[in-house]
VOGU-883630 format. One record per residue: x, y, z of N, C-alpha, C, CB in turn; residue in three letters; residue number from 1. Coordinates in Angstrom, 1 decimal, padded with zeros to 4 digits. Glycine has a CB too. Layout:
<sites>
site n_u: X; n_v: Y; n_w: Z; ca_u: X; ca_v: Y; ca_w: Z; c_u: X; c_v: Y; c_w: Z; cb_u: X; cb_v: Y; cb_w: Z; resn: Ala; resi: NUM
...
</sites>
This chain:
<sites>
site n_u: -206.5; n_v: -078.6; n_w: -101.5; ca_u: -205.3; ca_v: -078.4; ca_w: -100.9; c_u: -205.3; c_v: -078.5; c_w: -099.4; cb_u: -204.7; cb_v: -077.2; cb_w: -101.3; resn: Met; resi: 1
site n_u: -205.5; n_v: -079.6; n_w: -098.8; ca_u: -205.6; ca_v: -079.9; ca_w: -097.4; c_u: -204.3; c_v: -080.2; c_w: -096.8; cb_u: -206.6; cb_v: -080.9; cb_w: -097.2; resn: Asp; resi: 2
site n_u: -203.5; n_v: -079.3; n_w: -096.5; ca_u: -202.1; ca_v: -079.5; ca_w: -095.9; c_u: -202.3; c_v: -079.9; c_w: -094.5; cb_u: -201.2; cb_v: -078.2; cb_w: -096.1; resn: Glu; resi: 3
site n_u: -201.3; n_v: -080.9; n_w: -094.1; ca_u: -201.3; ca_v: -081.3; ca_w: -092.7; c_u: -200.8; c_v: -080.2; c_w: -091.8; cb_u: -200.4; cb_v: -082.6; cb_w: -092.6; resn: Gln; resi: 4
site n_u: -201.5; n_v: -079.8; n_w: -090.9; ca_u: -201.1; ca_v: -078.8; ca_w: -089.9; c_u: -200.7; c_v: -079.5; c_w: -088.6; cb_u: -202.1; cb_v: -077.7; cb_w: -089.7; resn: Gln; resi: 5
site n_u: -199.6; n_v: -078.9; n_w: -088.1; ca_u: -199.2; ca_v: -079.4; ca_w: -086.8; c_u: -199.9; c_v: -078.7; c_w: -085.6; cb_u: -197.6; cb_v: -079.2; cb_w: -086.6; resn: Asn; resi: 6
site n_u: -200.1; n_v: -079.4; n_w: -084.6; ca_u: -200.8; ca_v: -078.9; ca_w: -083.4; c_u: -199.9; c_v: -079.0; c_w: -082.2; cb_u: -202.1; cb_v: -079.6; cb_w: -083.2; resn: Arg; resi: 7
site n_u: -199.9; n_v: -078.0; n_w: -081.4; ca_u: -199.1; ca_v: -078.1; ca_w: -080.1; c_u: -199.9; c_v: -077.3; c_w: -079.0; cb_u: -197.5; cb_v: -077.5; cb_w: -080.2; resn: Val; resi: 8
site n_u: -199.9; n_v: -077.8; n_w: -077.8; ca_u: -200.5; ca_v: -077.2; ca_w: -076.8; c_u: -199.4; c_v: -076.3; c_w: -076.1; cb_u: -201.3; cb_v: -078.2; cb_w: -075.9; resn: Glu; resi: 9
site n_u: -199.7; n_v: -075.1; n_w: -075.9; ca_u: -198.7; ca_v: -074.2; ca_w: -075.2; c_u: -199.4; c_v: -073.5; c_w: -074.0; cb_u: -198.1; cb_v: -073.2; cb_w: -076.1; resn: Val; resi: 10
site n_u: -198.5; n_v: -072.9; n_w: -073.1; ca_u: -199.1; ca_v: -072.1; ca_w: -072.0; c_u: -198.4; c_v: -070.7; c_w: -072.1; cb_u: -198.8; cb_v: -072.8; cb_w: -070.6; resn: Glu; resi: 11
site n_u: -199.4; n_v: -069.7; n_w: -072.2; ca_u: -199.0; ca_v: -068.3; ca_w: -072.2; c_u: -199.7; c_v: -067.6; c_w: -071.0; cb_u: -199.3; cb_v: -067.7; cb_w: -073.6; resn: Ile; resi: 12
site n_u: -199.0; n_v: -067.0; n_w: -070.2; ca_u: -199.5; ca_v: -066.3; ca_w: -069.0; c_u: -200.5; c_v: -067.2; c_w: -068.2; cb_u: -200.2; cb_v: -065.1; cb_w: -069.5; resn: Asn; resi: 13
site n_u: -200.0; n_v: -068.5; n_w: -068.0; ca_u: -200.8; ca_v: -069.5; ca_w: -067.2; c_u: -202.1; c_v: -069.9; c_w: -067.9; cb_u: -201.0; cb_v: -068.9; cb_w: -065.8; resn: Lys; resi: 14
site n_u: -202.2; n_v: -069.7; n_w: -069.1; ca_u: -203.4; ca_v: -070.1; ca_w: -069.9; c_u: -203.0; c_v: -071.1; c_w: -071.0; cb_u: -204.2; cb_v: -068.9; cb_w: -070.5; resn: Gln; resi: 15
site n_u: -203.7; n_v: -072.2; n_w: -071.2; ca_u: -203.4; ca_v: -073.1; ca_w: -072.3; c_u: -204.0; c_v: -072.7; c_w: -073.5; cb_u: -203.8; cb_v: -074.5; cb_w: -071.9; resn: Ser; resi: 16
site n_u: -203.3; n_v: -072.9; n_w: -074.6; ca_u: -203.7; ca_v: -072.6; ca_w: -076.0; c_u: -203.2; c_v: -073.7; c_w: -076.9; cb_u: -203.2; cb_v: -071.3; cb_w: -076.6; resn: Tyr; resi: 17
site n_u: -204.1; n_v: -074.1; n_w: -077.9; ca_u: -203.6; ca_v: -075.0; ca_w: -078.9; c_u: -203.3; c_v: -074.2; c_w: -080.2; cb_u: -204.7; cb_v: -076.1; cb_w: -079.2; resn: Val; resi: 18
site n_u: -202.1; n_v: -074.3; n_w: -080.6; ca_u: -201.6; ca_v: -073.6; ca_w: -081.8; c_u: -201.7; c_v: -074.7; c_w: -082.9; cb_u: -200.2; cb_v: -073.0; cb_w: -081.6; resn: Leu; resi: 19
site n_u: -202.1; n_v: -074.2; n_w: -084.1; ca_u: -202.1; ca_v: -075.1; ca_w: -085.3; c_u: -201.4; c_v: -074.3; c_w: -086.3; cb_u: -203.5; cb_v: -075.5; cb_w: -085.7; resn: Lys; resi: 20
site n_u: -200.5; n_v: -075.0; n_w: -087.1; ca_u: -199.8; ca_v: -074.3; ca_w: -088.2; c_u: -199.0; c_v: -075.2; c_w: -088.9; cb_u: -199.0; cb_v: -073.2; cb_w: -087.7; resn: Gly; resi: 21
site n_u: -198.3; n_v: -074.7; n_w: -090.0; ca_u: -197.3; ca_v: -075.5; ca_w: -090.8; c_u: -196.0; c_v: -075.6; c_w: -090.2; cb_u: -197.2; cb_v: -074.9; cb_w: -092.3; resn: Asn; resi: 22
site n_u: -195.8; n_v: -074.7; n_w: -089.3; ca_u: -194.4; ca_v: -074.7; ca_w: -088.6; c_u: -194.2; c_v: -076.0; c_w: -087.7; cb_u: -194.1; cb_v: -073.5; cb_w: -087.7; resn: Glu; resi: 23
site n_u: -193.0; n_v: -076.3; n_w: -087.3; ca_u: -192.8; ca_v: -077.4; ca_w: -086.5; c_u: -193.4; c_v: -077.1; c_w: -085.1; cb_u: -191.3; cb_v: -077.9; cb_w: -086.4; resn: Ser; resi: 24
site n_u: -193.8; n_v: -078.2; n_w: -084.3; ca_u: -194.2; ca_v: -078.0; ca_w: -082.9; c_u: -193.1; c_v: -077.3; c_w: -082.1; cb_u: -194.5; cb_v: -079.3; cb_w: -082.3; resn: Pro; resi: 25
site n_u: -191.9; n_v: -077.7; n_w: -082.3; ca_u: -190.8; ca_v: -077.0; ca_w: -081.6; c_u: -190.7; c_v: -075.4; c_w: -081.8; cb_u: -189.5; cb_v: -077.7; cb_w: -082.0; resn: Ala; resi: 26
site n_u: -190.9; n_v: -075.1; n_w: -083.1; ca_u: -191.0; ca_v: -073.7; ca_w: -083.5; c_u: -192.1; c_v: -073.0; c_w: -082.7; cb_u: -191.2; cb_v: -073.6; cb_w: -085.0; resn: Tyr; resi: 27
site n_u: -193.2; n_v: -073.5; n_w: -082.9; ca_u: -194.5; ca_v: -072.9; ca_w: -082.2; c_u: -194.3; c_v: -072.7; c_w: -080.8; cb_u: -195.6; cb_v: -073.7; cb_w: -082.4; resn: Met; resi: 28
site n_u: -193.6; n_v: -073.7; n_w: -080.1; ca_u: -193.4; ca_v: -073.7; ca_w: -078.7; c_u: -192.5; c_v: -072.5; c_w: -078.3; cb_u: -192.7; cb_v: -075.0; cb_w: -078.2; resn: Gln; resi: 29
site n_u: -191.4; n_v: -072.4; n_w: -079.2; ca_u: -190.4; ca_v: -071.2; ca_w: -079.0; c_u: -191.2; c_v: -070.0; c_w: -079.1; cb_u: -189.3; cb_v: -071.3; cb_w: -080.0; resn: Ile; resi: 30
site n_u: -192.0; n_v: -069.8; n_w: -080.1; ca_u: -192.7; ca_v: -068.5; ca_w: -080.2; c_u: -193.6; c_v: -068.2; c_w: -079.1; cb_u: -193.5; cb_v: -068.5; cb_w: -081.5; resn: Ile; resi: 31
site n_u: -194.3; n_v: -069.3; n_w: -078.6; ca_u: -195.2; ca_v: -069.1; ca_w: -077.4; c_u: -194.4; c_v: -068.7; c_w: -076.2; cb_u: -196.0; cb_v: -070.5; cb_w: -077.1; resn: Ala; resi: 32
site n_u: -193.2; n_v: -069.4; n_w: -076.0; ca_u: -192.4; ca_v: -069.0; ca_w: -074.9; c_u: -191.9; c_v: -067.5; c_w: -075.0; cb_u: -191.3; cb_v: -069.9; cb_w: -074.8; resn: Gln; resi: 33
site n_u: -191.7; n_v: -067.1; n_w: -076.2; ca_u: -191.3; ca_v: -065.7; ca_w: -076.4; c_u: -192.4; c_v: -064.7; c_w: -075.9; cb_u: -190.9; cb_v: -065.6; cb_w: -077.8; resn: Tyr; resi: 34
site n_u: -193.6; n_v: -065.0; n_w: -076.4; ca_u: -194.7; ca_v: -064.2; ca_w: -076.1; c_u: -195.0; c_v: -064.2; c_w: -074.6; cb_u: -195.9; cb_v: -064.7; cb_w: -076.9; resn: Val; resi: 35
site n_u: -194.9; n_v: -065.4; n_w: -074.0; ca_u: -195.0; ca_v: -065.5; ca_w: -072.5; c_u: -194.0; c_v: -064.7; c_w: -071.8; cb_u: -194.9; cb_v: -067.0; cb_w: -072.1; resn: Asp; resi: 36
site n_u: -192.8; n_v: -064.7; n_w: -072.2; ca_u: -191.8; ca_v: -063.9; ca_w: -071.6; c_u: -192.0; c_v: -062.5; c_w: -071.7; cb_u: -190.5; cb_v: -064.2; cb_w: -072.2; resn: Gly; resi: 37
site n_u: -192.6; n_v: -062.0; n_w: -072.8; ca_u: -192.9; ca_v: -060.6; ca_w: -073.0; c_u: -194.0; c_v: -060.2; c_w: -072.1; cb_u: -193.2; cb_v: -060.3; cb_w: -074.5; resn: Lys; resi: 38
site n_u: -195.0; n_v: -061.0; n_w: -071.9; ca_u: -196.1; ca_v: -060.8; ca_w: -071.0; c_u: -195.6; c_v: -060.7; c_w: -069.6; cb_u: -197.2; cb_v: -061.9; cb_w: -071.1; resn: Ile; resi: 39
site n_u: -194.7; n_v: -061.6; n_w: -069.2; ca_u: -194.2; ca_v: -061.6; ca_w: -067.9; c_u: -193.3; c_v: -060.4; c_w: -067.6; cb_u: -193.4; cb_v: -062.9; cb_w: -067.7; resn: Lys; resi: 40
site n_u: -192.6; n_v: -059.9; n_w: -068.6; ca_u: -191.8; ca_v: -058.8; ca_w: -068.5; c_u: -192.6; c_v: -057.6; c_w: -068.2; cb_u: -190.9; cb_v: -058.6; cb_w: -069.7; resn: Gln; resi: 41
site n_u: -193.8; n_v: -057.4; n_w: -069.0; ca_u: -194.7; ca_v: -056.3; ca_w: -068.8; c_u: -195.3; c_v: -056.4; c_w: -067.4; cb_u: -195.7; cb_v: -056.4; cb_w: -069.9; resn: Val; resi: 42
site n_u: -195.8; n_v: -057.5; n_w: -066.9; ca_u: -196.3; ca_v: -057.7; ca_w: -065.6; c_u: -195.2; c_v: -057.5; c_w: -064.5; cb_u: -197.0; cb_v: -059.1; cb_w: -065.5; resn: Leu; resi: 43
site n_u: -194.0; n_v: -057.7; n_w: -064.8; ca_u: -193.0; ca_v: -057.5; ca_w: -063.7; c_u: -192.8; c_v: -056.0; c_w: -063.5; cb_u: -191.7; cb_v: -058.2; cb_w: -064.1; resn: Ser; resi: 44
site n_u: -193.2; n_v: -055.2; n_w: -064.5; ca_u: -193.2; ca_v: -053.7; ca_w: -064.2; c_u: -194.4; c_v: -053.1; c_w: -063.6; cb_u: -193.0; cb_v: -052.9; cb_w: -065.5; resn: Arg; resi: 45
site n_u: -195.5; n_v: -053.9; n_w: -063.8; ca_u: -196.8; ca_v: -053.5; ca_w: -063.2; c_u: -197.7; c_v: -054.7; c_w: -063.0; cb_u: -197.4; cb_v: -052.4; cb_w: -064.2; resn: Asn; resi: 46
site n_u: -197.6; n_v: -055.2; n_w: -061.8; ca_u: -198.4; ca_v: -056.5; ca_w: -061.6; c_u: -199.8; c_v: -056.3; c_w: -061.3; cb_u: -197.8; cb_v: -057.3; cb_w: -060.4; resn: Ser; resi: 47
site n_u: -200.2; n_v: -055.0; n_w: -061.3; ca_u: -201.7; ca_v: -054.7; ca_w: -061.2; c_u: -202.5; c_v: -054.7; c_w: -062.5; cb_u: -202.0; cb_v: -053.4; cb_w: -060.4; resn: Met; resi: 48
site n_u: -201.7; n_v: -054.9; n_w: -063.6; ca_u: -202.4; ca_v: -054.9; ca_w: -065.0; c_u: -203.3; c_v: -056.2; c_w: -065.1; cb_u: -201.4; cb_v: -054.9; cb_w: -066.2; resn: Leu; resi: 49
site n_u: -204.3; n_v: -056.0; n_w: -065.8; ca_u: -205.2; ca_v: -057.2; ca_w: -066.2; c_u: -204.4; c_v: -058.0; c_w: -067.2; cb_u: -206.6; cb_v: -056.7; cb_w: -066.7; resn: Ser; resi: 50
site n_u: -204.7; n_v: -059.2; n_w: -067.3; ca_u: -204.1; ca_v: -060.0; ca_w: -068.3; c_u: -204.3; c_v: -059.5; c_w: -069.7; cb_u: -204.6; cb_v: -061.5; cb_w: -068.2; resn: Pro; resi: 51
site n_u: -205.5; n_v: -058.9; n_w: -070.1; ca_u: -205.7; ca_v: -058.4; ca_w: -071.3; c_u: -204.8; c_v: -057.2; c_w: -071.7; cb_u: -207.0; cb_v: -058.0; cb_w: -071.3; resn: Asp; resi: 52
site n_u: -204.7; n_v: -056.3; n_w: -070.6; ca_u: -203.8; ca_v: -055.2; ca_w: -070.8; c_u: -202.4; c_v: -055.5; c_w: -071.0; cb_u: -203.9; cb_v: -054.3; cb_w: -069.7; resn: Lys; resi: 53
site n_u: -202.0; n_v: -056.5; n_w: -070.2; ca_u: -200.6; ca_v: -057.0; ca_w: -070.2; c_u: -200.3; c_v: -057.6; c_w: -071.6; cb_u: -200.2; cb_v: -058.1; cb_w: -069.1; resn: Ala; resi: 54
site n_u: -201.3; n_v: -058.3; n_w: -072.1; ca_u: -201.1; ca_v: -058.9; ca_w: -073.4; c_u: -201.1; c_v: -057.9; c_w: -074.6; cb_u: -202.2; cb_v: -060.0; cb_w: -073.7; resn: Ala; resi: 55
site n_u: -201.9; n_v: -056.8; n_w: -074.4; ca_u: -201.8; ca_v: -055.7; ca_w: -075.4; c_u: -200.5; c_v: -055.0; c_w: -075.3; cb_u: -202.9; cb_v: -054.8; cb_w: -075.3; resn: Val; resi: 56
site n_u: -200.1; n_v: -054.8; n_w: -074.2; ca_u: -198.7; ca_v: -054.0; ca_w: -074.0; c_u: -197.6; c_v: -054.9; c_w: -074.5; cb_u: -198.4; cb_v: -053.4; cb_w: -072.5; resn: Leu; resi: 57
site n_u: -197.6; n_v: -056.1; n_w: -074.3; ca_u: -196.7; ca_v: -057.1; ca_w: -074.9; c_u: -196.7; c_v: -057.1; c_w: -076.3; cb_u: -197.0; cb_v: -058.6; cb_w: -074.4; resn: Ala; resi: 58
site n_u: -197.9; n_v: -057.1; n_w: -076.9; ca_u: -198.0; ca_v: -057.1; ca_w: -078.4; c_u: -197.5; c_v: -055.8; c_w: -078.9; cb_u: -199.5; cb_v: -057.2; cb_w: -078.9; resn: Ala; resi: 59
site n_u: -197.7; n_v: -054.6; n_w: -078.2; ca_u: -197.1; ca_v: -053.4; ca_w: -078.7; c_u: -195.5; c_v: -053.4; c_w: -078.7; cb_u: -197.5; cb_v: -052.2; cb_w: -077.9; resn: Ile; resi: 60
site n_u: -195.1; n_v: -054.0; n_w: -077.6; ca_u: -193.6; ca_v: -054.1; ca_w: -077.5; c_u: -193.0; c_v: -055.0; c_w: -078.6; cb_u: -193.1; cb_v: -054.7; cb_w: -076.1; resn: Asn; resi: 61
site n_u: -193.7; n_v: -056.1; n_w: -078.9; ca_u: -193.2; ca_v: -057.0; ca_w: -080.0; c_u: -193.4; c_v: -056.3; c_w: -081.4; cb_u: -194.1; cb_v: -058.4; cb_w: -080.0; resn: Ile; resi: 62
site n_u: -194.4; n_v: -055.6; n_w: -081.6; ca_u: -194.6; ca_v: -054.8; ca_w: -082.8; c_u: -193.5; c_v: -053.8; c_w: -083.0; cb_u: -195.9; cb_v: -054.2; cb_w: -082.9; resn: Ala; resi: 63
site n_u: -193.1; n_v: -053.1; n_w: -081.8; ca_u: -192.0; ca_v: -052.2; ca_w: -081.8; c_u: -190.8; c_v: -052.9; c_w: -082.3; cb_u: -191.8; cb_v: -051.6; cb_w: -080.5; resn: Asp; resi: 64
site n_u: -190.4; n_v: -054.0; n_w: -081.7; ca_u: -189.2; ca_v: -054.7; ca_w: -082.0; c_u: -189.2; c_v: -055.1; c_w: -083.6; cb_u: -189.0; cb_v: -056.1; cb_w: -081.0; resn: Glu; resi: 65
site n_u: -190.4; n_v: -055.6; n_w: -084.0; ca_u: -190.4; ca_v: -056.0; ca_w: -085.4; c_u: -190.2; c_v: -054.8; c_w: -086.4; cb_u: -191.8; cb_v: -056.6; cb_w: -085.7; resn: Leu; resi: 66
site n_u: -190.8; n_v: -053.7; n_w: -086.0; ca_u: -190.7; ca_v: -052.5; ca_w: -086.8; c_u: -189.3; c_v: -052.0; c_w: -086.9; cb_u: -191.6; cb_v: -051.4; cb_w: -086.2; resn: Asn; resi: 67
site n_u: -188.6; n_v: -052.0; n_w: -085.7; ca_u: -187.2; ca_v: -051.6; ca_w: -085.7; c_u: -186.3; c_v: -052.6; c_w: -086.5; cb_u: -186.7; cb_v: -051.5; cb_w: -084.2; resn: Lys; resi: 68
site n_u: -186.6; n_v: -053.9; n_w: -086.4; ca_u: -185.8; ca_v: -054.9; ca_w: -087.2; c_u: -186.0; c_v: -054.7; c_w: -088.7; cb_u: -186.1; cb_v: -056.3; cb_w: -086.8; resn: Leu; resi: 69
site n_u: -187.3; n_v: -054.4; n_w: -089.0; ca_u: -187.7; ca_v: -054.2; ca_w: -090.4; c_u: -187.0; c_v: -052.9; c_w: -091.0; cb_u: -189.3; cb_v: -054.0; cb_w: -090.5; resn: Gln; resi: 70
site n_u: -186.9; n_v: -051.9; n_w: -090.2; ca_u: -186.1; ca_v: -050.6; ca_w: -090.6; c_u: -184.7; c_v: -050.9; c_w: -090.8; cb_u: -186.3; cb_v: -049.4; cb_w: -089.5; resn: Glu; resi: 71
site n_u: -184.1; n_v: -051.7; n_w: -089.9; ca_u: -182.6; ca_v: -052.0; ca_w: -090.0; c_u: -182.4; c_v: -052.9; c_w: -091.2; cb_u: -182.1; cb_v: -052.7; cb_w: -088.7; resn: Glu; resi: 72
site n_u: -183.3; n_v: -053.8; n_w: -091.5; ca_u: -183.2; ca_v: -054.7; ca_w: -092.7; c_u: -183.3; c_v: -053.9; c_w: -094.0; cb_u: -184.3; cb_v: -055.7; cb_w: -092.6; resn: Tyr; resi: 73
site n_u: -184.3; n_v: -053.0; n_w: -094.0; ca_u: -184.5; ca_v: -052.1; ca_w: -095.2; c_u: -183.2; c_v: -051.2; c_w: -095.4; cb_u: -185.6; cb_v: -051.2; cb_w: -095.0; resn: Asp; resi: 74
site n_u: -182.6; n_v: -050.7; n_w: -094.2; ca_u: -181.4; ca_v: -049.9; ca_w: -094.4; c_u: -180.3; c_v: -050.8; c_w: -094.9; cb_u: -181.1; cb_v: -049.2; cb_w: -093.1; resn: Asp; resi: 75
site n_u: -180.1; n_v: -052.0; n_w: -094.5; ca_u: -179.0; ca_v: -052.9; ca_w: -095.0; c_u: -179.3; c_v: -053.2; c_w: -096.5; cb_u: -179.0; cb_v: -054.3; cb_w: -094.0; resn: Leu; resi: 76
site n_u: -180.5; n_v: -053.5; n_w: -096.8; ca_u: -180.8; ca_v: -053.7; ca_w: -098.2; c_u: -180.4; c_v: -052.6; c_w: -099.1; cb_u: -182.2; cb_v: -054.1; cb_w: -098.4; resn: Val; resi: 77
site n_u: -180.8; n_v: -051.4; n_w: -098.6; ca_u: -180.5; ca_v: -050.2; ca_w: -099.3; c_u: -178.9; c_v: -050.0; c_w: -099.5; cb_u: -181.2; cb_v: -049.0; cb_w: -098.5; resn: Lys; resi: 78
site n_u: -178.2; n_v: -050.2; n_w: -098.4; ca_u: -176.8; ca_v: -050.1; ca_w: -098.5; c_u: -176.2; c_v: -051.1; c_w: -099.5; cb_u: -176.2; cb_v: -050.3; cb_w: -097.2; resn: Met; resi: 79
site n_u: -176.7; n_v: -052.3; n_w: -099.5; ca_u: -176.2; ca_v: -053.3; ca_w: -100.4; c_u: -176.5; c_v: -052.9; c_w: -101.9; cb_u: -176.8; cb_v: -054.8; cb_w: -099.9; resn: Ile; resi: 80
site n_u: -177.6; n_v: -052.4; n_w: -102.1; ca_u: -178.1; ca_v: -052.0; ca_w: -103.5; c_u: -177.2; c_v: -050.8; c_w: -103.9; cb_u: -179.6; cb_v: -051.6; cb_w: -103.5; resn: Asp; resi: 81
site n_u: -176.9; n_v: -050.0; n_w: -103.0; ca_u: -176.0; ca_v: -048.7; ca_w: -103.4; c_u: -174.6; c_v: -049.2; c_w: -103.7; cb_u: -176.0; cb_v: -047.6; cb_w: -102.2; resn: Glu; resi: 82
site n_u: -174.1; n_v: -050.2; n_w: -103.0; ca_u: -172.7; ca_v: -050.7; ca_w: -103.2; c_u: -172.7; c_v: -051.5; c_w: -104.5; cb_u: -172.2; cb_v: -051.6; cb_w: -102.0; resn: Asp; resi: 83
site n_u: -173.7; n_v: -052.0; n_w: -105.1; ca_u: -173.8; ca_v: -052.7; ca_w: -106.4; c_u: -173.7; c_v: -051.7; c_w: -107.5; cb_u: -175.1; cb_v: -053.5; cb_w: -106.5; resn: Lys; resi: 84
site n_u: -174.1; n_v: -050.5; n_w: -107.2; ca_u: -174.2; ca_v: -049.6; ca_w: -108.3; c_u: -172.8; c_v: -048.8; c_w: -108.6; cb_u: -175.2; cb_v: -048.6; cb_w: -108.1; resn: Gln; resi: 85
</sites>
C-alpha cells in the first residue's frame, strides 16, 4: 500500500521544512502558516525566548485551543443526543 504522498516546502519561524502527507499542498501550507503565526505571537510577547521555547509554548497554546474545541464539540454532541431522547 504505497500511497502517493504530497510534499511541500514551508517556512516556520524562518526555518525551512519539507512536509509530506496525504493532504493537499495548499492545506499543508495553511497549517504551516498557522503554526508560524502562533510562534510569532509567542515571540511578540517575549522576544528573548529561544526558538525551541517559543515552539513549545506555541504548541501548548495550540493544544489548549484544540482541547477547548474538543470540549465544545463533546458538549454539542451531548446536547444533540439529549434532544433525540
